[in-house]
C-alpha positions as CSV (number, residue, x, y, z in Angstrom):
1,M,1.6,-24.0,39.4
2,S,3.3,-27.2,38.2
3,A,2.8,-29.0,34.9
4,P,-0.1,-31.5,34.8
5,P,1.2,-35.1,34.5
6,L,0.1,-35.5,30.9
7,Y,2.5,-32.7,29.9
8,A,5.4,-34.1,32.0
9,D,5.9,-37.8,32.3
10,L,3.4,-38.5,29.5
11,S,4.6,-35.9,27.1
12,H,5.4,-38.6,24.5
13,Y,1.6,-39.0,24.1
14,Y,1.0,-35.4,23.2
15,D,1.7,-35.3,19.5
16,V,-0.5,-38.5,19.0
17,L,-3.2,-37.0,21.1
18,C,-3.2,-33.9,18.9
19,A,-2.7,-35.7,15.6
20,N,-6.2,-34.6,14.3
21,I,-5.5,-30.9,14.8
22,D,-4.8,-28.9,11.6
23,Y,-2.0,-26.7,12.8
24,R,-1.3,-25.4,9.3
25,E,-4.9,-24.1,9.2
26,Q,-4.4,-22.4,12.6
27,C,-1.2,-20.8,11.4
28,D,-2.9,-19.5,8.2
29,F,-5.9,-18.2,10.2
30,V,-3.7,-16.2,12.6
31,I,-1.6,-14.8,9.7
32,R,-4.8,-13.6,8.0
33,A,-6.1,-12.1,11.3
34,N,-2.7,-10.3,11.7
35,G,-3.1,-8.7,8.3
36,I,-6.6,-7.4,9.3
37,W,-6.4,-6.4,12.9
38,G,-2.7,-6.6,13.7
39,N,0.5,-4.7,12.6
40,G,1.6,-7.4,10.2
41,G,4.9,-7.9,12.0
42,K,6.9,-11.1,12.2
43,N,7.8,-11.5,15.9
44,Y,5.6,-14.3,17.1
45,L,5.0,-15.9,20.6
46,D,2.9,-19.0,21.2
47,L,1.6,-19.4,24.8
48,A,1.2,-23.0,26.0
49,C,3.2,-24.0,23.0
50,G,3.3,-27.6,23.9
51,S,5.6,-29.7,21.6
52,G,6.1,-26.8,19.2
53,I,4.0,-27.9,16.2
54,L,2.5,-24.4,15.7
55,L,5.9,-22.8,16.3
56,A,7.3,-24.9,13.5
57,R,4.5,-23.8,11.1
58,F,5.2,-20.1,11.9
59,A,8.9,-20.6,11.5
60,E,8.3,-22.1,8.0
61,A,6.2,-19.0,7.2
62,G,9.1,-16.7,8.0
63,F,8.3,-15.6,11.6
64,S,10.8,-15.1,14.4
65,C,9.3,-17.5,17.0
66,S,9.2,-17.8,20.7
67,G,7.2,-20.2,22.8
68,L,6.1,-20.4,26.4
69,D,5.0,-23.5,28.3
70,I,4.9,-24.6,31.9
71,S,6.3,-28.0,31.1
72,A,10.0,-28.4,30.6
73,D,9.3,-31.8,29.1
74,M,7.1,-30.3,26.4
75,L,9.7,-27.6,25.7
76,K,12.3,-30.2,25.0
77,L,10.1,-31.6,22.3
78,A,9.5,-28.0,21.0
79,Q,13.2,-27.3,20.9
80,D,13.8,-30.4,18.8
81,R,11.0,-29.5,16.4
82,C,11.8,-25.8,16.1
83,P,15.5,-25.3,17.0
84,S,15.4,-21.6,16.0
85,A,12.7,-20.7,18.6
86,T,13.3,-19.0,21.9
87,L,11.6,-21.0,24.6
88,I,10.5,-19.9,28.0
89,C,9.5,-22.3,30.9
90,A,6.9,-20.4,32.9
91,D,3.3,-20.0,33.8
92,M,1.7,-17.7,31.2
93,K,0.5,-15.3,33.9
94,E,4.2,-14.7,34.6
95,L,5.0,-13.9,31.0
96,S,7.9,-11.5,30.5
97,A,9.0,-11.2,26.8
98,S,12.6,-10.2,26.1
99,A,11.4,-8.2,23.0
100,P,8.1,-6.7,21.8
101,Q,5.9,-9.3,20.1
102,D,3.8,-8.5,17.0
103,L,1.6,-11.6,17.4
104,I,0.8,-13.8,20.3
105,S,-1.5,-16.9,20.2
106,C,-2.9,-19.3,22.8
107,F,-4.9,-22.1,21.4
108,L,-6.4,-25.4,22.5
109,Y,-8.4,-23.4,25.1
110,S,-5.2,-23.0,27.1
111,T,-6.2,-19.7,28.7
112,H,-8.7,-21.8,30.8
113,Y,-5.6,-23.4,32.5
114,C,-5.2,-20.2,34.4
115,A,-6.2,-20.9,38.0
116,S,-8.9,-18.3,38.3
117,P,-10.6,-15.4,36.5
118,A,-8.0,-13.1,38.3
119,A,-5.2,-15.2,36.8
120,I,-6.7,-14.9,33.3
121,S,-6.9,-11.1,33.8
122,Q,-3.3,-11.1,34.9
123,T,-2.3,-13.1,31.8
124,F,-4.1,-10.6,29.6
125,A,-2.2,-7.7,31.2
126,K,1.1,-9.5,30.7
127,V,0.2,-10.2,27.0
128,F,-0.7,-6.6,26.5
129,A,2.6,-5.4,27.9
130,A,4.5,-7.9,25.7
131,L,2.9,-6.8,22.5
132,A,4.4,-4.1,20.2
133,P,2.2,-1.2,19.2
134,G,-0.5,-2.6,16.9
135,G,0.2,-6.1,18.1
136,L,-2.5,-8.9,18.1
137,F,-3.4,-11.5,20.6
138,C,-5.4,-14.5,19.2
139,F,-6.8,-17.3,21.5
140,D,-9.8,-19.6,21.7
141,A,-12.2,-20.0,24.6
142,V,-15.5,-21.7,25.5
143,D,-18.4,-20.1,27.3
144,K,-19.1,-21.9,30.6
145,D,-22.8,-22.0,29.9
146,S,-22.2,-24.0,26.7
147,I,-20.2,-26.8,28.3
148,A,-22.2,-30.0,27.4
149,N,-20.9,-32.3,30.1
150,D,-21.1,-35.2,27.6
151,E,-18.5,-37.8,26.6
152,G,-16.5,-35.1,24.8
153,H,-14.2,-36.1,22.0
154,I,-13.0,-39.6,21.3
155,H,-10.6,-40.8,18.7
156,L,-8.6,-43.9,17.9
157,V,-5.0,-43.8,16.6
158,R,-2.8,-46.7,15.5
159,H,0.8,-45.8,16.4
160,G,3.2,-48.5,15.3
161,E,2.1,-51.7,16.9
162,R,0.0,-49.9,19.5
163,E,-3.6,-48.9,19.4
164,L,-4.4,-45.8,21.3
165,R,-7.9,-44.6,22.4
166,F,-8.0,-40.9,23.6
167,Q,-11.0,-39.3,25.3
168,T,-11.1,-35.6,26.3
169,R,-14.0,-34.0,27.9
170,W,-15.0,-31.1,30.2
171,S,-17.3,-31.2,33.2
172,Y,-18.9,-28.2,34.8
173,C,-21.4,-28.2,37.7
174,G,-23.2,-25.1,36.4
175,Q,-22.1,-22.8,39.1
176,G,-18.9,-20.9,40.0
177,D,-15.8,-20.6,38.0
178,A,-14.2,-24.1,38.3
179,M,-14.5,-26.8,35.6
180,D,-12.5,-30.0,35.0
181,L,-10.7,-31.4,32.0
182,H,-10.7,-35.2,31.9
183,I,-8.2,-36.9,29.6
184,S,-8.3,-40.7,29.3
185,I,-5.8,-42.8,27.4
186,R,-6.1,-46.5,26.7
187,E,-3.0,-48.1,25.1
188,Q,-3.3,-51.6,23.8
189,Q,-0.4,-53.7,22.3
190,A,-1.0,-57.4,21.6
191,Q,-2.7,-58.7,24.7
192,Q,-1.5,-56.0,27.1
193,Q,-3.5,-52.9,28.0
194,R,-2.5,-49.8,29.9
195,H,-4.8,-47.1,31.1
196,Y,-4.1,-43.5,32.1
197,H,-6.5,-40.8,33.4
198,D,-5.7,-37.2,34.2
199,Q,-8.2,-34.7,35.7
200,H,-7.1,-31.1,35.7
201,R,-8.9,-28.1,37.2
202,M,-9.6,-25.3,34.7
203,T,-11.4,-22.0,35.0
204,A,-14.9,-21.6,33.6
205,V,-15.8,-18.2,32.4
206,K,-18.3,-16.4,30.1
207,V,-17.4,-15.0,26.7
208,D,-18.7,-11.6,27.7
209,A,-16.6,-11.6,30.8
210,L,-13.4,-12.4,28.8
211,R,-14.3,-9.6,26.4
212,Q,-14.7,-7.2,29.4
213,M,-11.3,-8.2,30.8
214,L,-9.6,-7.6,27.5
215,E,-11.2,-4.3,27.0
216,H,-10.4,-3.2,30.5
217,T,-6.8,-4.1,29.8
218,G,-6.8,-1.8,26.8
219,F,-7.5,-4.2,23.9
220,S,-9.8,-3.6,21.0
221,V,-11.7,-6.9,20.7
222,T,-13.2,-8.9,17.9
223,V,-14.9,-12.2,18.7
224,L,-15.1,-14.8,15.9
225,E,-16.8,-18.1,15.4
226,H,-14.5,-21.0,16.3
227,D,-13.8,-21.9,12.6
228,F,-10.1,-21.7,11.5
229,G,-11.2,-22.0,7.9
230,R,-12.7,-18.5,7.8
231,L,-12.9,-15.3,9.7
232,T,-16.6,-15.0,10.7
233,Q,-18.0,-12.7,13.3
234,W,-19.4,-14.5,16.3
235,Q,-23.2,-14.6,16.3
236,G,-23.7,-15.5,19.9
237,S,-25.5,-18.8,19.4
238,T,-22.4,-21.0,20.0
239,G,-20.1,-21.2,23.0
240,N,-16.8,-21.8,21.2
241,V,-15.1,-18.6,20.0
242,I,-11.8,-17.2,18.9
243,F,-10.8,-13.8,20.2
244,C,-8.7,-11.3,18.2
245,A,-7.6,-8.7,20.6
246,A,-5.5,-5.8,19.2
247,K,-3.3,-3.3,21.0
248,S,-3.5,0.3,19.7
249,A,-0.8,1.3,17.3
250,S,-0.4,4.7,19.0
């Protein structure tokens, strides 16, 4: 699987696209979760690490950091942002960590980039093997039955002399395990406009199916509401969740 165009030739857009994400809050959330369900260790790996913003937060918090991404262009940005990190260019389902990891994360719904439910299951097995005893895997996911098929998320950003309009949305036909991520960018500077659109195939899956995959792999699973400000058990009424999957300490 090759990197989608947005994460290759348009990697310079990525940080602006993600400017509204509170990576410090994500980092604090995972560290709290690690203290509750994990082993509290400091070896950290971020899957689909992108430009390394979350890696930099964990490095500031005293973690020994590694990052994996399928895009070499994104990893160049990550290396500049977090020079101490060990970086791996690979598909996450091919993960092979050089040392046991205490904590692994995969956010921005990136597990859905796996090409099929079988590829997700393979990724879970690789993560389980990479974790140290008592290690913790945190990731977010969306239930396929809750995909709204609406206009998604739109935000405007002024970047120097440019005005950028970003739109991200999912579309799902209601059957099967294929959904699409649509990313549209409009860049305007003075009287000139440029437009870019990327459509990328993702895997649609149920929350309960993900839980079953994790448990079959050997994880002890806790499902939380998608709220990085607090750790709250999932009530089942929303489709956005965070998984905390722990490997046994024995």
